[in-house]
N, C-alpha and C positions, 0 to 999 in steps of 0.2 A: 630328015633331021630328027624326027621323033624316034625312028627305028635306031639310028645311031646312038641316041641318048639312052634308049632302053638297053641296047647291047652293051654299052659302056657300063651302065649301072649293074647289069646282070653279071658282067665279068668281075666288077668290084665286089658284089655280093658273094660270088663263088669263091673268090680268094679269101673272103672274110669268114663265111659260114658254111661253105660246101654246097654240094649239089642239091640236097634236100631243100634248102632255103631258096635256091634259084628256081627249082620246080614249083614250090609253093607260091612264090612271088609271081611266076609266070602264069599259074592257074588263076591267081587272083586278078592279074591283069586281063586275062581272057574274059573272065566273068564280069569284070568291071566294064571292059569295052563293049561286051555284049549288052550289058545293062544300059550303058550310055546310048546304045544304038536302038534300043527298044522303042516302040511307039509310046506315046504318053500313057496309054492305058496299061501297057505292060510294066512300065517303070513305076506307075502308081501302085500296081499290085506288088511288085518287088519291095517297094518301100513299106507298104502296109504290113506285109509278111515279116519284113526285117524288124520293124518297130515292135510287132507282137513278139517276135523271138527274143529281142533284147529286153523287152518288158518282163518276159519270163525269167530271165537271169536276174533282173533287178528285184523281182519279188522275193528272191532268196538272199539278197544282200543284207548282212547284219553288221559288217565291220569293214575296215579297210582291205583286209585280205580278200573278202568276197568281191569288193568293187574292182580290185586289181585283177582278180581271176576273170571277172566278166569282160574286162577290157581285152585280155589276151585270148580268152577261150570262145567268146561269142562268134558265131558264124551266121550270116544272113544270106541275102539273095541279090543277084545282079550287082549293081553298082554299090550296094550296101553290104557286101559280103563280110567285111572285116573292119574293125576299128583298132586293130592290134598296135600297141605302142611301139616306138622305135627303141625305147630304153631297155636296158637289162632289168629283169623283173625285180631282183633284190635291191638294185640301186633305186628303182622307182619307188619302192616302199619307203626306204630311208629318206628319199627326197621329199615325198609327200608329207611324211611326219615332220620333217624340218620346216616345211612351208606352213603346215597347219599350226605349228607352235608359234608362228609369228602372227597368226590370226588376221590374214589379209582381208580387206573389204573389196578391193578391186584387183582383178587378175588380168594380165595381158600376156598372150602367148604368140610369139612370132615363129611360124612354122608348125602348123597343126597336122599336116599330112593326113593320115587316116582318121585321126581324131581321138586316139586312145588316151593320151595324156590329158587332153582337154576334158574328156569324159570323166576321168578320175578327179580332176580339180572340181568339176561341177557337182559330182556326186558326194565328195567327201568334205570339201572345204565349206566353211560357213560364210564365204564371200557372197556378196549380192550382185556384183557386176563382173561380167566376163567378156573379154574382147579377144578375138582370134584374128590374126593377120596371116594370110597364106597366099602364095604366088601360084597361079595356075600354071602347071607345067614346070614348076621349080625343079632344078636339077638334083636337089638333095632330098627329094621325097614329097615336095609340096604339091598343092594343086587341088584342094577340095572344090568340087563343083558347087553350083548354086543349090542343086538338089541334095548333095551330101551335107551342105551347110544347114539346110532346112531339116534334114534327118537328124543331125546332131542337136539342133535346136529343140526338136520334138522330144528326143529321148533324154535330154538333160534338163528339160523345162521344169521349173518349180514356180509356185506363185510368187515367191519372194525374190526372184533374181531377174536381172536384165542381161540379155546376150546380144552381142554385135559381131558379125562376121564380115571382115573386109577381105575381098579378093583383089590383091594387087601387090606391087613390089614394095617391100618395107623400106627400100632405099629411096623411094620417091618422096620428094617434099610434099606432094599432094596427099600421099598416104599419111604422113606425119600430121598434116593439117587436119585430116579427117579424124585421126585419133584425138587431137586436141579438141576438136568440136564435140566428139562423143564424151570426152571427160568433162567438158564444160566447167573448167576451173578446178575440178577435183584432181587427185593424183593417183598413180598406180602404186599399189602396195607390194605386188609381186609381179615381176617381169621375167618371163622365160624366153630366152633367145635360143632358138633351135631351127633357124632358117638357113640362110646362106652360110656355108661352113668355110668359105675362103677367108684368108686373113683380112683382106679389105672389107669383105662382106660382113663378117661378125663384128669387126671394129666399127663399121658404119652403123649397124643396128644399135650397138652400145652407145655410141656418141649421139645418135639421133633420138633415142628413146629414154635414156637414163635421166635426162632433165625432167621427165614426167614422173619419176619415181619419188615417193615420199621419203623424207628423212626417216631412217630406221627401217626402210623397206628392204626387200631382197631382190637381187638380180641374179638369175641362174643361167648357166650355159650347159649344153649337152655336148658330149664328145670332146672332153678336155684331155683324154688320153691320146698320146701320140699314135697316129694311124699310118704306119709306114707304107701299107699297100695302097694308100690313096693320097697321093701328094697334094691333091686339091683341097683336102680337108686340113685346115690349119687353125682350128679353134685352139689347139694346145699352145701354139705360138703366142696367140693373143692372151690366152689365160696366164701364161708365165709372166707376161707384162703386168697384168692386173694384180697378181699375187704380190708384186713388189710395191704396189701402191695402196691396196685396200686390205681390210680384214676379210679373209676368205675361209671357206670350208670346202673340203673335197669329199665326195662320195664315190669311192671306187671299190668294186667288189673284189678284184684280184689285181695285185700290183703287176702281174704279168700279162694282163689282158691287152688285146690290140684294138679295142674299140670301146666306145661308151665313156663312162665316167661323167659325173655331174659336178659342176663347180658353183658355189654360192658366194656372191659378193654381198657383204653386209653394208648397206648403203648409209 
């Protein structure tokens, strides 16, 4: 089942980005799988070396451009080889600037994958509360392990922030209850929905977690562009419905692109 899922994903990536991306993703998977299979002492070494490597990038970060470059360019070891974001680089920059302008206090991301966008939020925003929800083995790129979650916690840690990493299905009532417990009466100022990309999945995430969003907050979606080569990706269909009901902003680098695009709902 895991092999079938990987082959399907590789085929989708090849149609979208070509052979080089498939080769790079395959290499990352091999290194990640090797890292996951290492004895505890080997993994501890890989993690320590990766933290040191990432800290080296961080020491040169002066602005948003540097932070985004770190997220895309950093390469570590074993299971911590990459935190590369799924977003198009230029779109991510405009996206972050729009979110920063809203000055969120609490950030919640559904679908953290390798952790790149989470890293950028934690490094650039002035928020003090960060919550990640990610499904192990998720078909759209999810599945940070407990060790990767701790790695992200380490490299994003600041004295003034709280971080919570939930490994589970965002569609589960139990996950939503856990989020409610973490919030403890507070609200989410910025909710980023980038997990299940099926129509029913993205709609469920919106309907389940938007009630936690504060008035005047932001709800964002990734992959709002129609993706013809992947019929399972239907964020664009749900996004068209949201545009009819809410004030929205779209961040799309190229009108002709066949992937990506970010949509903001002004809540």
